[in-house]
Backbone as JSON, one array per atom type, in Angstrom:
{
  "sequence": "MRAQKRFSLSQIDEDAYTWIGDDFPKTFPVDAGPVQTTFEESVRYSLSAPEAEDEWLWTAPLVGDNHVRLGPEKRMFAVPMFHELHCLRNIRSAMVDGLDSMGPVGQGHIHHCFNYLRQWTLCEADVSLEPGDFEEKAFIREREGATRVC",
  "N": [[-2.41, 9.29, 18.67], [-1.62, 9.52, 15.5], [-1.65, 12.36, 13.51], [-3.29, 12.61, 10.05], [-1.79, 13.37, 7.11], [-3.21, 15.81, 4.7], [-4.13, 15.88, 1.6], [-3.31, 18.71, -0.87], [-4.33, 20.8, -3.38], [-2.73, 22.71, -3.5], [-0.35, 22.18, -3.63], [0.24, 22.06, -6.18], [1.75, 24.21, -8.58], [-0.29, 25.96, -10.42], [0.42, 27.99, -12.32], [2.72, 27.38, -13.45], [2.27, 25.92, -15.49], [1.06, 25.5, -18.93], [-1.02, 23.97, -19.36], [-1.91, 22.81, -21.76], [-2.12, 20.24, -24.48], [0.78, 18.53, -24.21], [1.71, 19.93, -21.76], [1.6, 19.58, -18.63], [1.8, 18.66, -15.06], [3.26, 15.57, -14.59], [2.89, 13.63, -12.84], [0.73, 12.76, -10.05], [0.63, 14.84, -7.18], [1.53, 13.51, -4.56], [2.4, 13.59, -1.46], [4.36, 11.22, -0.57], [6.83, 8.64, 0.16], [8.76, 5.64, -0.72], [7.47, 2.58, 0.68], [7.58, -0.23, 2.73], [6.37, -3.29, 2.33], [4.49, -6.4, 3.34], [3.0, -8.84, 1.61], [0.15, -10.45, 1.9], [-2.07, -13.52, 1.96], [-5.62, -13.44, 1.8], [-8.77, -13.32, 3.52], [-10.55, -11.58, 2.33], [-12.12, -9.8, -0.28], [-13.08, -11.68, -2.28], [-14.49, -13.63, -4.93], [-17.47, -14.14, -5.19], [-18.38, -14.2, -2.57], [-20.9, -13.52, -0.35], [-20.4, -10.85, 0.71], [-18.67, -9.84, -1.06], [-19.05, -7.85, -3.22], [-19.52, -5.65, -1.77], [-17.23, -5.21, -0.49], [-15.18, -5.12, -2.62], [-16.31, -2.56, -3.38], [-15.33, -0.91, -1.73], [-12.69, -0.41, -2.57], [-12.96, 1.84, -4.12], [-12.7, 5.62, -4.67], [-14.16, 7.45, -2.51], [-15.28, 9.69, -2.98], [-16.01, 11.24, -6.13], [-14.99, 9.95, -9.27], [-12.81, 8.41, -9.88], [-11.05, 10.06, -11.25], [-9.08, 13.27, -11.58], [-9.42, 16.64, -11.72], [-7.54, 19.14, -12.97], [-5.9, 22.24, -13.05], [-6.81, 25.77, -14.51], [-8.65, 25.26, -16.58], [-10.01, 23.29, -15.54], [-9.14, 20.29, -16.28], [-9.55, 17.27, -17.04], [-8.0, 14.26, -15.56], [-6.86, 10.86, -15.52], [-6.11, 8.83, -12.5], [-3.97, 6.55, -12.55], [-3.8, 4.35, -10.21], [-6.39, 4.25, -9.05], [-7.88, 3.56, -11.45], [-6.77, 1.17, -12.17], [-7.6, -0.31, -10.24], [-10.41, 0.15, -10.48], [-10.73, -1.51, -12.88], [-10.24, -3.9, -11.99], [-12.41, -4.18, -10.08], [-14.53, -4.37, -12.37], [-13.53, -6.72, -13.71], [-14.08, -8.85, -11.83], [-16.67, -8.76, -11.49], [-17.6, -9.27, -14.1], [-16.69, -11.74, -14.18], [-18.09, -13.01, -12.2], [-21.04, -12.41, -13.09], [-21.0, -13.18, -15.45], [-19.52, -12.96, -18.95], [-21.15, -12.52, -21.14], [-23.35, -11.28, -20.08], [-22.94, -8.62, -20.15], [-22.96, -7.41, -22.67], [-22.12, -6.09, -25.63], [-20.53, -3.32, -25.24], [-19.67, -3.33, -22.71], [-18.33, -5.68, -22.74], [-16.24, -4.81, -24.2], [-15.02, -3.11, -22.59], [-14.01, -4.68, -20.62], [-12.09, -5.95, -22.35], [-10.37, -3.74, -22.51], [-9.57, -3.19, -19.93], [-8.25, -5.69, -19.33], [-6.32, -5.39, -21.16], [-5.01, -2.9, -20.16], [-4.46, -3.37, -17.47], [-2.46, -5.33, -18.01], [-0.59, -3.9, -19.42], [0.26, -1.85, -17.68], [1.42, -3.9, -15.65], [3.61, -4.6, -16.94], [4.85, -2.18, -17.16], [5.35, -1.39, -14.38], [7.15, -3.45, -13.5], [7.87, -5.71, -11.38], [10.7, -7.12, -10.08], [11.14, -8.79, -8.17], [12.0, -11.85, -6.08], [9.87, -14.52, -5.31], [9.55, -16.92, -2.92], [8.82, -20.34, -3.04], [6.73, -22.93, -3.75], [3.49, -22.12, -5.27], [1.48, -23.58, -6.04], [1.51, -25.23, -4.4], [0.93, -24.56, -1.89], [-0.44, -23.92, 1.39], [-2.84, -21.79, 1.85], [-4.82, -21.14, 3.61], [-3.15, -21.55, 5.82], [-0.6, -20.99, 5.38], [-0.14, -17.54, 4.95], [1.44, -15.54, 4.74], [3.07, -13.67, 2.25], [5.71, -12.19, -0.25], [7.89, -9.69, 0.98], [7.87, -6.6, -0.01], [9.21, -3.44, -1.55], [7.4, -0.61, -2.21]],
  "CA": [[-2.85, 8.87, 17.39], [-0.78, 10.5, 14.64], [-2.52, 13.37, 12.46], [-3.13, 12.46, 8.75], [-1.56, 14.52, 6.0], [-4.25, 15.87, 3.92], [-3.47, 16.38, 0.07], [-4.01, 19.87, -1.07], [-3.94, 21.04, -4.7], [-1.98, 24.17, -3.62], [0.81, 21.69, -3.86], [0.66, 22.26, -7.76], [1.89, 25.44, -8.93], [-0.89, 26.0, -11.58], [0.87, 28.75, -13.26], [3.85, 27.0, -14.1], [1.8, 24.71, -16.8], [-0.02, 25.97, -19.76], [-2.26, 22.96, -19.33], [-2.27, 22.68, -23.02], [-1.12, 19.12, -24.86], [1.47, 17.76, -23.01], [2.27, 20.61, -20.67], [1.03, 19.24, -17.15], [2.6, 17.81, -14.17], [3.26, 14.19, -14.82], [2.57, 12.82, -11.63], [0.01, 13.63, -9.17], [1.67, 15.35, -6.25], [1.38, 12.96, -3.38], [3.79, 13.45, -0.53], [4.65, 10.1, 0.0], [7.89, 8.06, 0.04], [8.5, 4.23, -0.82], [7.07, 1.83, 1.83], [7.9, -1.81, 2.76], [5.04, -3.92, 3.02], [4.46, -7.67, 3.19], [1.74, -8.97, 1.07], [-0.3, -11.85, 2.54], [-3.5, -13.87, 1.31], [-6.68, -12.55, 2.56], [-10.2, -14.09, 3.24], [-11.43, -10.34, 1.62], [-12.08, -9.6, -1.92], [-13.34, -12.8, -3.18], [-15.24, -13.24, -6.41], [-18.64, -14.48, -5.29], [-18.96, -14.5, -1.42], [-21.92, -12.45, -0.44], [-20.07, -9.71, 0.77], [-17.73, -9.32, -2.1], [-19.25, -6.72, -3.79], [-19.47, -4.43, -0.82], [-15.53, -5.29, -0.09], [-14.46, -4.5, -3.74], [-16.56, -1.18, -3.73], [-14.07, 0.02, -0.66], [-11.2, 0.05, -3.42], [-12.88, 2.8, -5.05], [-12.48, 6.5, -3.99], [-15.33, 7.82, -1.51], [-15.88, 10.89, -3.6], [-15.61, 11.05, -7.53], [-14.97, 8.94, -10.36], [-11.36, 7.97, -10.55], [-10.3, 11.21, -12.08], [-9.01, 14.56, -11.0], [-9.55, 17.84, -12.48], [-6.49, 20.12, -12.5], [-5.53, 23.5, -14.14], [-7.49, 26.58, -14.63], [-9.95, 24.96, -17.2], [-10.32, 21.72, -14.88], [-8.98, 19.55, -17.23], [-9.52, 15.74, -16.49], [-7.07, 13.3, -15.87], [-7.08, 9.45, -14.56], [-4.93, 8.27, -11.54], [-3.83, 4.99, -12.66], [-4.11, 3.41, -9.25], [-7.76, 3.97, -9.06], [-8.21, 3.3, -12.94], [-6.34, -0.37, -12.15], [-8.74, -0.78, -9.18], [-11.81, 0.16, -11.27], [-10.7, -2.4, -13.91], [-10.33, -5.14, -11.15], [-13.82, -4.49, -9.89], [-15.24, -4.66, -13.51], [-13.49, -7.99, -14.09], [-14.97, -9.68, -10.91], [-18.17, -8.68, -12.19], [-17.42, -10.21, -15.45], [-16.49, -13.35, -14.07], [-19.28, -13.52, -11.49], [-22.28, -12.5, -13.82], [-20.81, -13.93, -16.97], [-19.11, -11.97, -19.93], [-22.21, -12.46, -21.93], [-24.23, -10.54, -19.44], [-22.34, -7.27, -20.22], [-23.04, -6.71, -23.87], [-20.85, -5.63, -26.45], [-19.66, -2.41, -24.83], [-19.32, -4.03, -21.45], [-17.25, -6.84, -23.18], [-15.18, -3.95, -25.08], [-14.55, -2.4, -21.57], [-13.33, -5.79, -19.92], [-10.87, -5.96, -22.83], [-9.65, -2.35, -22.26], [-9.27, -3.48, -18.74], [-6.97, -6.54, -19.4], [-5.03, -4.6, -21.78], [-4.82, -1.52, -19.22], [-3.46, -3.99, -16.43], [-1.01, -5.96, -18.51], [0.66, -2.82, -19.71], [0.63, -1.51, -16.38], [2.19, -4.6, -14.86], [4.81, -4.52, -17.59], [5.58, -0.77, -16.97], [5.74, -1.53, -13.14], [7.55, -4.69, -13.45], [8.49, -6.06, -9.89], [11.5, -8.45, -10.39], [11.39, -9.75, -6.82], [11.81, -13.35, -6.19], [8.86, -14.91, -4.41], [10.11, -18.23, -2.62], [7.78, -21.26, -2.81], [5.67, -23.47, -5.08], [2.58, -21.63, -5.01], [0.59, -24.73, -6.34], [1.26, -26.53, -3.34], [1.01, -23.8, -0.61], [-1.87, -23.9, 1.96], [-3.14, -20.34, 1.78], [-5.35, -20.86, 4.85], [-2.38, -21.56, 6.93], [0.44, -19.81, 5.07], [-0.96, -16.37, 4.36], [2.54, -14.4, 4.47], [3.95, -13.64, 0.88], [6.9, -11.65, -0.24], [8.06, -8.22, 1.26], [8.57, -5.54, -1.07], [9.24, -2.03, -1.29], [6.68, -0.07, -3.42]],
  "C": [[-2.34, 10.16, 16.35], [-1.91, 11.34, 13.55], [-2.11, 12.57, 11.05], [-2.8, 13.47, 8.0], [-2.7, 14.46, 5.1], [-3.71, 16.33, 2.56], [-4.42, 17.75, -0.17], [-3.48, 20.12, -2.45], [-3.15, 22.28, -4.72], [-0.56, 23.38, -3.75], [1.18, 21.62, -5.45], [0.47, 23.6, -8.18], [1.08, 25.67, -10.4], [-0.19, 26.85, -12.74], [2.35, 28.55, -13.95], [3.84, 25.93, -15.22], [0.88, 25.76, -17.63], [-1.53, 25.18, -19.88], [-2.8, 22.52, -20.82], [-1.45, 21.54, -23.38], [-0.8, 18.81, -23.73], [1.98, 18.56, -21.65], [1.54, 20.49, -19.14], [1.81, 18.56, -16.45], [2.44, 16.46, -14.77], [3.09, 13.19, -13.91], [1.51, 13.62, -10.71], [0.86, 13.93, -7.84], [1.29, 14.89, -4.89], [2.67, 12.92, -2.61], [3.95, 12.22, 0.18], [6.1, 9.22, -0.39], [7.61, 6.31, -0.18], [8.06, 3.59, 0.78], [7.41, 0.38, 1.76], [6.52, -2.39, 3.14], [5.26, -5.55, 2.7], [3.02, -7.94, 2.9], [1.4, -10.59, 1.56], [-1.83, -12.24, 1.79], [-4.34, -13.44, 2.36], [-8.27, -13.23, 2.51], [-11.29, -13.03, 2.58], [-11.4, -10.64, 0.22], [-12.41, -11.12, -2.69], [-14.16, -12.56, -4.22], [-16.56, -13.28, -6.0], [-19.14, -14.75, -3.9], [-20.04, -13.3, -1.17], [-21.72, -10.84, -0.06], [-18.92, -8.79, -0.02], [-17.95, -8.34, -2.73], [-19.05, -5.46, -3.05], [-17.69, -4.27, -0.62], [-14.88, -4.53, -1.33], [-14.96, -3.05, -3.88], [-15.6, -0.37, -2.61], [-12.89, 0.11, -1.28], [-11.64, 1.24, -4.32], [-12.86, 4.07, -4.2], [-13.8, 6.85, -3.41], [-15.96, 8.8, -2.3], [-15.19, 10.85, -5.12], [-15.64, 10.2, -8.39], [-13.59, 8.34, -10.85], [-10.6, 9.04, -11.16], [-9.94, 12.31, -11.24], [-9.01, 15.55, -11.75], [-8.59, 18.81, -12.07], [-6.48, 21.34, -13.67], [-6.66, 24.49, -14.29], [-8.87, 26.15, -15.71], [-10.59, 23.58, -16.62], [-10.29, 20.77, -15.61], [-8.74, 18.09, -16.39], [-8.28, 14.59, -16.72], [-7.31, 11.95, -15.14], [-5.99, 9.21, -13.82], [-4.91, 6.89, -11.95], [-4.06, 4.03, -11.81], [-5.77, 3.28, -9.05], [-8.11, 3.7, -10.48], [-7.95, 1.65, -12.61], [-7.64, -0.75, -11.18], [-10.24, -0.93, -9.86], [-11.71, -1.16, -12.35], [-10.88, -3.78, -13.24], [-11.55, -5.43, -10.7], [-14.68, -5.04, -11.2], [-15.03, -6.0, -13.94], [-13.93, -8.89, -13.39], [-15.98, -9.47, -11.31], [-18.22, -9.53, -13.27], [-17.51, -11.67, -15.09], [-17.57, -13.91, -12.89], [-20.69, -13.7, -12.23], [-22.31, -12.89, -15.27], [-20.68, -12.82, -18.06], [-20.23, -11.55, -20.59], [-23.36, -11.42, -21.56], [-24.11, -9.15, -19.55], [-22.66, -6.61, -21.59], [-21.91, -6.28, -24.46], [-20.01, -4.51, -25.85], [-19.07, -2.67, -23.37], [-18.27, -5.0, -21.95], [-16.17, -5.77, -23.6], [-14.42, -3.49, -23.82], [-13.43, -3.51, -20.55], [-12.13, -5.88, -21.0], [-9.9, -5.1, -22.53], [-9.15, -3.02, -21.2], [-8.17, -4.52, -18.69], [-5.98, -6.02, -20.11], [-4.42, -3.66, -20.85], [-3.68, -2.23, -18.4], [-2.22, -4.89, -16.89], [-0.1, -5.09, -18.83], [0.93, -2.08, -18.36], [1.82, -2.13, -15.43], [3.6, -4.77, -15.6], [5.69, -3.18, -17.09], [5.92, -0.98, -15.48], [6.43, -2.78, -12.71], [8.27, -4.8, -11.97], [9.38, -7.59, -10.03], [12.03, -8.99, -8.94], [11.17, -11.19, -6.84], [10.81, -13.65, -5.11], [9.21, -16.51, -4.25], [8.75, -19.27, -2.45], [7.13, -21.74, -4.04], [4.44, -23.21, -4.52], [1.28, -22.48, -5.22], [0.19, -25.44, -5.0], [1.09, -25.74, -1.93], [-0.44, -23.87, 0.09], [-2.01, -22.62, 2.4], [-3.78, -20.2, 2.88], [-4.45, -20.68, 5.85], [-1.28, -20.81, 6.74], [0.08, -18.79, 4.36], [0.05, -15.51, 3.65], [3.07, -14.77, 2.99], [5.14, -12.79, 1.09], [6.78, -10.19, 0.16], [8.55, -7.19, 0.22], [8.54, -4.06, -0.85], [8.53, -1.32, -2.49], [6.75, 1.56, -3.16]]
}
């Protein structure tokens, strides 16, 4: 079994930044290069199956609230990957429970999430070509999708 690398905040030279305004690292220092992965359909992460809520909760960090706190003042930053997953969990809840059940603040949050995911999709535009007519694909038998480098 391979030992897993653990992230350490010591990878950030906190003295290299003032942490005021825009003077902070632009990316979270994760030591990982690109990976190739083949996406496939899954029976997991449904909208309304009895286990759906628990499965979607596994996309959240085990500790914390999707944020990191960095610098001498422990300034808060969102990590987009976790923010995006947070939005997907909330959109799923809105679809299952109904948007009206969320009240004005919750509905505003869903509006934010749709815009946030739209903006990030445009920012990280993947122009790979995915073969096939997905409306005619039998996802139960034909699970494999495109292979991409992320």
